[in-house]
N, C-alpha and C positions, 0 to 999 in steps of 0.2 A: 947512344945505347940505353934502351929503357931498363930500369931497375926499380925495385920496390923497397921501401923502408917502412918499419913500424911507427905508427903515430898512436896517440891515445884513442882508444876504441876504433882502430882501423888501420889503414895504411895509405902511403903515398906513392905515386908513381913519378919517378924522376927520369930526366934525360940529361945526361952529363952534369948532374948535380942540380939542375933546375926543375922544380916541381911543375908537372903538367897535369896532374889529377889527384884528388884526394877523396877517399872512400871511408866512411865511417859506419859503424853499427850502433844504431840508437835504439834504446829499450822502450822509449815512449815517443809518440808523435801525434799531435792532434789531426794531422792531415791523413796519416796512414794508420787506421785502427788495427790492422793485421801486421804484427811485427815478426812473424815466423821466419826465421833464418834469412832476414833481409838486410842487404847492404845498401848504403845510400851514397850516391855520387854527389858530393857537396861542393866540389871545385873542379872545373875543367878549363884549363888555360890554353889547350890546343884542340881544335875540332878536327880530330883525325881518326879514321877507322882503325888505324894500327894501335893508337892509344886506347881506344875503347876495347879493342880485342885483348890487349894486355890487362886492362882492368877486369874484364869478364873472366879471363883465365885466372887471375890471382884471387878473385872472389870465390871462384869454384874451388880452388885449392884450399881455401880457408873454410869451406863447408857452407858458404852461402847458397840459397836456392833461388834468391831474386835479387836483382839490382834495380834500384828505384832512383828516379830523379825528377826534379821539377824545374820549370823555367817560366818566365814571364809569358803569359798567354799571348801577348801581342808579338813576341819574338818569332815570327813565322819561319825565319830561316834556321834558327836553332831547333824549332820543332820538327821541321823537315829533316834536319840532320839526324836527330835522335830516332826518328822512324827509319831512316836509311840504314842504320847500324843495328836494326833489330829491337829497338825499344818500342813497345806498344803503348799507344795513347790510352790512358785509363779515365780521364775525365778532368774536370776543373774544380779548383778549391781556391777560394779568396783571390781570384785574379791570376792563379798559377795553373799551368797545364802540367798534368801528372803523367809520367811515363814509367813503364815497368818492363823488365825482360826476365822471363823464366830461364835460368841458367841451365845449360845443357850438362846433364849428368846421367847416371844410371837410373835415378829415381824420379826424374822429371822429363816432360815432353820437350822435344826440340822445337823451336818455332819453325813454321814453314819458311823455306828460303825465298829470298826476294827474286822474282822472275819478271822478265818482260812478257807481256801478253797482249793479244789483240782483244779488244773489247767484245763481250757478247753482244751480237746484233739484235738487241732487245731494248725497247724503250718502255717506260712505265708511265701511265697517266692516272694520277690520283684526283678523282672527281669529287670534290667537296668533303674531304676527309676532315672530320671535326676534331680529332684528337691529336695534339702535337706529339704525344709519345708514339702514336702509330706512325706519323709521318717520319719521326727519327728512326723508327725501326726499319722503315723502307730504305732510308739512306744506308743504314748499316748493312742490310742484306744486298742492296744494289752494289756497295762497294766490294762486298765478299765475292759476289758473282761476276763482277766486272761488267755491269750493264752499260749500255751506251749513254743513256740520259734519263733523267727523272723529270717529269712535267707535273708541277703542283698547280692544280686548277681550282678556280672558284675560292671557297673559303679555307682550302688547305693552306695551313701555315708554312712559311718558308724561313730559312736562316737569314739573320742571326736570331735565335730564340733559345733561351735557356732550357726550356722543356725539350725541345728537339735534341739539343746537345746531350741531355741526360741519357737518351737511348741511342743516339747516333754515334756517341763517343769519338767525335772527330771525323767521321765519314762524311759529314755535311761539307767539309772543306776539300773532299777528294772526288766526290761524285758530281759530274756535270748536271746542273739543274737549271729550270726555268719556270717562272711563275707566270700564269695567264688566267684572265677572267673568262676567256672564251675557249673551252675545251674543244669545241667543234672545229674551230680554226686550226688548233694543234693537230687534231686527228686528220683533217684534210690535207695539211702539209705532209704528214707522215705517209698518208695513202699515196700522195703524188710521188713520194721517194720509193714506193714499192713495198711498204710495210703491210703485212697482214694485220688487221684491227681485230683483237679478240677481247670480248668482255668476260670478266669472271662473275658470272650470274647464273643462279639456278633457275631453270625454267624448262617448259616442254621442248624448246628448240635447242637445249644445251647438250653439248657433247661431253662425255666423261674425259677428265683431264688425261687419263692413261690410254685412252683411245685416240686422242687428238694427234695429228701429224702436223705440226706447225710448219709454215712456209717462211723461213727466215729471209729478210728481217721481220721481226714481230713487235707490234705494240700491244701491250696488255693493260686493259683499263679496269681500275678497282673503284668501287663507289663508297658512298657514305655508309657509316657503321649502322645506321638505323634504316635509312630509305633506300640504300643501294645506289646504283648508277642511275643518274637522271634519264627520264624517258627519251629525251631528244638525243642524248649521247648514245644510249643503248640502241636507238634505231639506226645509227650509222655504223654499228659494229657488225661486220660481216660474219664473225664467229663468236659463238657463246660457249663458255666452258663452265662446267660444274665440277667441284670436287667430290669424291666419293664420301658419303656420310653414311656410316653404318650403325650409329646409335640413335638415341632419342633426339638429339639437337640437329638442326638442319643447316647450320652454318659454323664457320670458324671466326675468330677475331681477324680482322681484315689484314693485319700485319702478319699474323701466323699464316693465313692463306697465301699472302704474297710471298713468304719464304718458301712454301711448298711449290707453288707455280714457278718462281724464278729458278729454283734448283732443278725442277723437272725440265725446264727449258735448257738449262746448262747441260744436263745429261743428254738431252735429245741432240743438242748441237754438237757435243762431243762424239756422239754415235755416228752422226752424219760425217763428221770429219774423219773418223776411223774407217768408215766404209769407203770414202773417197780415196783414201790412201791405199 
């Protein structure tokens, strides 16, 4: 039977007298600059969803709005366990992986429930993206929308890379990816599998994103931040898509454009599914 007892600056969770978890409230921490109503899981002797649920409930009852924990970055099993019970990966610090869960109460948002889903039939090709931050952002968006695979081509950086991790926040470990110096071969392979090949590139032949009717599965190609998609790659793209630009600027940051396009594809795919039902 799980029960709680008070300890200095926190509480312990016990099972028939044996301590299985300890949570403390710390006023200062070099790792976490924001200390607002946060509890810290400092000891976990049993990796159990029931134990963590009891910890969450007790932390909420004591007025904490966040539960935070860290573990060795190389402990993949423990990292996966924390994610499976609703703790969100926040980043790395001095060789440690940091996780946090916003605790459910009337004043905070509940996290999205974990669900099993089919991957969105979309692949992304990044053609010579020079910024690792942008590559990391694509990983994060790709994970959020559940795309099938990310192809990193040419000079586009690939994991492991500290700068990618800064914006990917762990998504680089979850999204299937592949690096290739030959984007044309990648695209030919996807075309043979029935993918529509669409380039995100402004031009006379481009179709407005909101007028586009994608034929799933779809491969979307994004190009270099300065030079755009290389001419030889653009030539083999059967569809060209432009984003509506109503102001003085004629383009968006490539990672921002990626987020817009990927979520528009997610919306379109859901719409197709609802109509078929």
